[in-house]
BALOKE-466828 format. One record per atom (N, C-alpha, C): x, y, z. Coordinates in steps of 0.001 Angstrom, whole numbers, plus 524288, in hexadecimal, padded with zeros to 5 digits. Example, Ala and Ser with C-alpha at 12.3 -4.5 7.8 and 13.67 -1.06 7.14 Angstrom:
833867E9C681E78/8300C7EE6C81E78/833907F31C81E78/832327F73681BA8/835667FBDC81BE4/832648001E81EBE/
//
This chain:
B24FDED1393F5E4/B220DECF6C3F1FB/B2517ECF8B3EC73/B269BECB1B3E933/B278EECD753E577/B278CED1633E0D9/B2877ED3573DEA3/B27FFED7E13DA4B/B21DBED4F33D710/B2498ED01E3D569/B1FBEECF4B3D259/B1A9AECCDF3D2DD/B1B27EC9FC3DA03/B179EECB163DAB0/B136BED1063DBC4/B14FBED5853DBEF/B10A6ED94A3DB56/B1186EDD223D812/B1548EDA803D2CD/B0FCEEDAE93CB95/B0C64ED92F3CDE7/B0BD6ED3503CF68/B07C1ED00C3CCF6/B057BED3483CE58/B0583ED6273D290/AFCFBED8443D574/AFEC7EDE003D1F2/B001DEDF6B3CDFB/B006FEE2793CB61/AFAACEE1E33C841/AF9F7EE5EF3C4DE/AF85CEE6183C18F/AF897EE9D33BC8B/AF860EE9073B6E1/AF929EEC043B4EB/AF30CEECC63B216/AF468EF4743B238/AECA7EF5053AE72/AF17AEF7D23A9D0/AEF27EF6523A4CD/AF28EEF98F3A166/AF119EFD553A274/AEFD7F02E939F4E/AED7BF062739DD4/AE99CF09A13A08D/AEDBFF09E23A3D0/AE94FF0D853A9EB/AEE08F0F9C3AB6F/AEB18F14633AEC4/AE976F178F3ACF4/AE7A3F1B593A74F/AEDFEF1B0A3A3E7/AEB7DF1A2D39D4E/AEF7BF187339B4D/AED54F1731397BA/AEFA3F13A73941F/AF570F140139397/AF88CF0EDD393DF/AFDC6F0F9D39458/B0034F0DEB397F2/AFD91F103C39C66/AFEFEF0E8C3A29F/AFDD4F089F3A306/AFF17F053F3A695/AFEF7EFFE23AB1E/AFEC2F02A53ADE0/AF8F1F032C3B2A5/AF9F4F03563B69A/AFA29EFDC73B8A8/AFED6EFE113BD4D/AFF5CEF9B03C1EC/AF9B9EFC603C50B/AF771EF5653C5AB/AF431EF6263CBC1/AF74FEF4F13CF93/AF5DEEF59E3D100/AF7C6EF2043D690/AF39EEF0213D999/AEED2EF2BF3D8FD/AEB12EF15A3DDFC/AEB16EEC723DE84/AECB3EE7B33DB98/AED38EE3B23DB59/AF103EE0993DF8B/AF5D3EE2733DF0D/AF846EE38D3E39E/AF7EBEE4C23E83B/AF626EE8DD3E90E/AF3CAEEB683EE5A/AEE28EE6913F09B/AEA55EE4F63ED2F/AE64EEE0273EF96/AE829EDBC13EF94/AECDFEDA183EF06/AF0D7ED53F3F1A7/AF387ED6063F597/AF067ED5F23F9AC/AF2C1ED6983FF7F/AF821ED4C93FF89/AFA9EED0CB3FF4B/AFEA8ECEE84010E/B0199ED2773FB56/B005FED4243F76A/B03E0ED79A3F27C/B0644EDB693F638/AFF9EEE1103F737/B00EAEE4373F719/B034FEE3B13FDFD/B01CAEE0284026E/B06D9EE10740457/B0AA4EE1C44065C/B0DFBEDC99401A0/B13BDEDBE540128/B1585EE2823FB6D/B11A2EE3D43F963/B1496EE7F03F82A/B1649EECFC3FB15/B1217EEF5740043/B11F7EF10A4052F/B157DEF0B84058D/B15C5EEB1040787/B1ACCEEA7B40989/B202CEEA7C408CD/B2151EE9C94047A/B2512EE90B3FF6B/B264EEED773FE9E/B2398EF3993FE56/B2354EF7853FFB6/B26E7EF9B740284/B21DCEF71F4089E/B265DEF9FF40E24/B2AEDEF7DC40F4F/B2C1CEF37E40DA5/B2FBFEF00841138/B34A2EF45240C88/B3548EF6794078F/B38F7EF766404DC/B3B34EFD3940870/B3918F00AE40A13/B38D4F03DF40D56/B3789F04DB411BF/B383CEFE43416B1/B3742EFED1419CD/B3B47F020441C47/B4008F01B741C75/B4565F04A441DD6/B460BF0AE041A59/B410DF0D7741AD7/B4473F141C416E2/B421CF15F841C83/B412DF173A41ED3/B3DAEF187C42284/B3A28F1E4941FFF/B3575F1B0641F2F/B301EF1C2841B0C/B2D50F1FE941F4D/B2BE7F258B420DF/B28CBF24F942329/B21E4F262941FD6/B23A0F270A41C89/B1F3BF287141A56/B1EBAF256C4126C/B1B2EF2372411CB/B1906F22C940CAB/B169BF27C440809/B1916F2711404EA/B1551F2BF540306/B1179F25703FD61/B0DB1F27CD3FDBA/B0A7FF22653F629/B060CF25CD3F45F/B065AF27483EF92/B05EEF28F33E99E/B000EF28EC3E906/AFC07F2CB33E984/AF5D0F2A843E96B/AF5CAF28533E22F/AF2FCF213E3E2AA/AEF77F1FE13E7DA/AF27CF1BC93E8B8/AF44CF1A183E62B/AF74EF129D3E8A7/AFBDCF14BE3EB2A/B006BF178E3E83D/B02CCF174C3EF49/B007CF18E03F508/AFCA2F1BC43F36E/AFAB4F1A053F8DD/AF813F13A33F911/AF87CF0FC63F6F0/AF625F0B4B3F8B9/AFBAFF078B3FB5E/AFD6AF08A23F677/B03FBF042C3F9D4/B0764F09F63FC55/B0907F0F473FC41/B0993F11E03FF69/B0A06F113A4077F/B0354F11E7406B8/AFF77F131B40E55/B03EFF0C7E40EA8/B02BCF07DE40DF5/B0511F043140FDD/B0862F036D40FFA/B0CECF031040BDD/B1313F051340E14/B13B2F08CC41240/B131FF0D5341379/B1120F110E417E3/B10A8F0DC041C99/B0BE3F0C4441A59/B0DABF0724420FE/B0F95F04B742397/B1433EFFF4420F0/B14FCEFEB541F1E/B1904F007F4223C/B1C1EF03AF41FB3/B1F74F0750420DF/B2171F0A1E427E4/B1AB1F0C804289B/B1ABDF0C9142C35/B1A7CF147E42C58/B19D2F16054284B/B1AA6F1AE342560/B1570F1CEB42499/B1330F21F6423FD/B1097F23874218C/B109BF227941BCA/B097CF249D41A2F/B0826F25AB41519/B0734F293241452/B094AF2D3C41087/B0562F318140EA4/B0566F2FD840894/AFFD3F3223408C8/AFF4FF3224400D3/B0177F36513FDF2/B00EDF34DE3F9B3/B0288F389C3F471/AFEF0F38D63EFDD/AFA0CF3E6F3F396/AF540F3D493EF89/AF466F3FF73EB9F/AF00AF3F503E7D2/AF050F44273E28A/AEFD5F4A3A3E2A4/AEC5CF4BA53DFE8/AECAFF517C3E4B2/AE952F51353E587/AE73CF55E53EA49/AE1B5F547E3EC0B/ADF01F526B3EE75/AE2D7F4D893F2D8/AE211F49E43F4D1/AE19BF4B0F3FA00/AE6BBF4E4B3F9BF/AE701F50384014F/AE4EEF52C6403C2/AE496F53AC40776/AE044F59F940928/AE49DF5E2A40B44/AEA03F5D1640CF8/AED26F5EF6410A2/AF0CDF61FA40B4B/AF609F65C040CE0/AF96FF675B409D6/AFDABF61F0405F3/AFCE1F61A2400EA/AFF4EF61323FD22/B04EFF60BE3FC25/B0A08F5DB93FBAE/B0CABF5D423F6DC/B0BB4F5B403F1F4/B0BC9F5CD23ED8F/B08D1F5B543EBEB/B0FA3F598E3E615/B0EFFF55783E20A/B12C4F535E3E0AE/B1039F52B53D93F/B10F2F552F3D6A0/B0FA3F52AF3CFD5/B1277F4F4E3CFEA/B1291F4C223CBB8/B1699F45383C81B/B11BDF44913C1DD/B1495F41FA3BF05/B14D9F3DE13BD4A/B10B7F39133BC0B/B0F30F352D3BADA/B0E2FF31093B9AF/B0E5FF303B3B464/B0EBBF2C463B5C6/B0DC1F27B93AF5D/B0B6FF29393ABC7/B04BAF2CC53AD4E/B0339F2D1F3A947/B00D6F32473AD01/B038AF34D23AC1E/B01D5F3BC93AD87/B0675F3F413B3E0/B002FF40E73B661/B0443F43983BB8A/AFFC0F44983BE1D/B0172F44CE3C2F3/AFFB8F450B3C968/B023DF47DC3CA85/AFC5DF49AA3CFCB/B011CF4B0B3D75C/AFF73F49EC3D851/B0372F49D53DDF5/B0352F45F93E379/B0365F4A493E64B/B025BF4ABC3EC7E/B024CF4EE33F0AD/B037AF49003F6B0/B0399F4D983FA0F/B0617F4A3A3FD0C/B05FBF4FAD4016C/B0106F4F6240643/AFFAFF51C34094D/B081BF55CF40C31/B06DEF588740DB1/B0BDEF5B3040E60/B0D87F5B8B41322/B0AA1F591041890/B0CB1F580441CF2/B0CC0F513041D13/B0AD0F4F4A41913/B0CBAF46B241A7D/B124DF4657418EE/B168CF487D417FC/B1950F480A419A0/B1EB7F4BD641C20/B21A9F4A0741E10/B261AF4EB242167/B2A69F4E3C42055/B3083F4F2A421C2/B34FCF4E7F41FCD/B3467F4A88420A3/B34B1F452D424F1/B36C9F43BC428BF/B358CF3EF842426/B319FF3FC142261/B2F84F3A0441FB0/B3424F365F41C2A/B32D9F32FD41B69/B34D9F2E7E4179F/B2FE5F2CFD41331/B3103F2D0C410C0/B2C8EF2C1C40B47/B304DF27FE40832/B2B08F23A3407CA/B2B64F1FEB404A3/B262AF214B401F7/B2620F211A3FC8E/B2312F22F93F773/B1F65F1D503F559/B1AEDF1C7E3F7BC/B1A32F188B3F487/B143BF18DA3EFB4/B175AF14403ED45/B10E2F13A03E7F6/B0FECF0F903E441/B0BD6F0E623E3EC/B0A93F08513DFA9/B0E1CF0B7F3DDC0/B1160F0C3D3D9DA/B127EF0CA03D44B/B1363F10413D379/B191CF0E0A3D1F2/B1CA3F145D3CDF0/B1DF8F13D73C89F/B1CF9F18693C569/B1C0FF17DE3C025/B1F6AF1AA33BDBB/B1F1EF1F5B3C030/B22FCF237E3BE75/B24C9F254C3BF3B/B263FF23B13C520/B270CF281D3C991/B2532F2BFD3CBE4/B22FDF2D873C7EA/B21CEF34803C990/B1C06F33BB3CE5B/B1A19F30B53CF7D/B190BF32863D325/B199AF2FB03D9C5/B1E1CF2D593DA00/B2215F2CED3DEB0/B25E7F30933DEB9/B272AF33123D9F4/B2BA5F37DD3DA67/B27AAF3D4F3DBFF/B23D3F3D643D93C/B1EE6F40D23DDE2/B1DA7F40A83E32B/B1C90F3CE53E457/B1B1EF3C013EAFE/B1FE9F3A263ED1F/B258DF3C443EB20/B2977F3BE03EC22/B29DEF42703EEC1/B2995F44DC3E9AE/B29B8F4A5D3EA14/B2683F4D633ED8D/B223EF4A7A3EE3E/B1D91F4CF53F322/B223BF491E3F674/B2336F44C93F8F5/B261CF44F63FCDC/B2C8DF48EE40087/B2D2CF4A463FBF4/B3096F4E4D3FD6D/B2FDEF54933FBA3/B2A95F54C93F99C/B264EF5B683FBFC/B2608F5A62403C7/B2445F55D5405B4/B23ABF536A40AEF/B26E6F55C740E76/B2B29F54B240A30/B3395F565C40E07/B346CF505540FB0/B31FDF4B434101A/B3394F473740E80/B35C4F445940CA8/B374FF424E40E94/B3B6DF3DA6409E4/B3B00F3A0A40798/B3B88F39C2403E0/B3ACEF324D3FE9E/B3CCCF2F903FF95/B3D59F29C14033D/B3E99F286D40363/B3F87F212A40023/B3B35F21353FCAC/B39D1F1EBD3F9BB/B37D5F1CFD3F706/B32F9F1B473F3D3/B2D4FF19443F0C5/B2C21F12EA3EF6D/B28E7F115D3F04B/B282EF0A783F07D/B22D9F0C9E3EA6B/B2497F073D3E772/B1EE4F083A3E586/B1E55F02EF3E472/B1A61EFF553E408/B18FAEFBAC3E371/B1B34EFA873DC5C/B18FDEFBED3D89C/B1978EFB1B3D2F5/B1D60F005C3D056/B2193EFE163CE15/B241BF023D3C986/B2467F01513C5D0/B22C5F06373C179/B22ADF032B3BDDC/B296EF06A13BAE3/B2A69F031E3BA2C/B306BF03EC3BB2E/B305AF05123B442/B2C93F03133B03A/B2FADF07A63A98F/B2F23F0D2E3A9C1/B2B55F0EB53AD19/B2C9CF14243B097/B2F5BF16393B0FF/B341BF16653B1E1/B371EF17A93B6BE/B3563F1B303BA78/B3175F18E83BFFD/B32ACF1C0C3C462/B3666F1DA23C5B8/B3A4DF19F53C647/B3E96F1A333C840/B420BF1CDE3C6E8/B411EF1F4B3C223/B43B0F240A3BF4F/B442DF28703C4AA/B3C01F287B3C121/B3C79F2ED03C453/B3C95F2F883CAB2/B3A0DF2A3C3CCC7/B3B17F29263D2FA/B432FF2CBF3D291/B4414F29843D226/B4B5AF2AC13D174/B4D7AF30AC3D197/B49CBF30FB3CBF7/B4C78F36D73CA7E/B4B1FF3C113CFBE/B476FF3A843D2C7/B472AF3EBE3D683/B493AF3C8A3DB27/B476EF35C83DDD8/B48B3F35103E2D4/B4C55F2F2E3E248/B4E61F2F643E4C1/B540FF28D43E973/B5379F29753EA78/B4C68F250E3EB78/B4CEFF21723EFB7/B4932F1BBD3EFCD/B489DF19893F17E/B4878F14393EFE9/B42BDF13243EF31/B40CCF10CB3E8EE/B3DCFF10C33E63A/B3C2EF09353E511/B3887F08E13E886/B37D2F01213E8C6/B318BF00983E73E/B32AFEFCCF3E37B/B2ECBEFB8E3E1B1/B2C63EF6F23E157/B2789EF2DE3E183/B266DEEBC43E1ED/B24DBEECC33DD1C/B251EEEED33D90D/B2486EED023D2A9/B2720EF0BE3CF3F/B299AEEDF53CE28/B2C89EF2013C7AA/B2851EF0483C5B9/B2659EF1A43BFD9/B23E4EF1063BBDB/B282BEF36A3B7FD/B2A4AEF1293B513/B30F9EF4073AFF6/B2C6CEF4BD3AC43/
//
């Protein structure tokens, strides 16, 4: 599917979740059977030869994209959750958002040193969530193989943040200039 076709299925919501932020709503894309299938297929196809054994998706929309990508790659899925939502021992990582700070956690037994991990999320803004997720993968001893997103907010330069810490493939379906 062409980038313009994907972009036509994304709705801008101004001043959400706070004034000055333009929220990119992917739910119309997900509600469109052909658009959603194409997005999952395009993300998975890009990384099909990378030897991915696990996909990690950040709460919450990263679950919606990451789990079907994992399925398509024949890989496992690991949720990176907000604090207090995982019942066993966890690794934790704090990070900055476009409009605040947060923290993610994964179970300590979710990944092993043999795992080749793809980090998937719906959107990359500043790159903080992606880098925090990659640091969780490293805490577990696994290897980050790449990053995949539906949307990239290029005007916030997330590749600078990701590139400062990681030299892996960053693939996006829609680049918002």
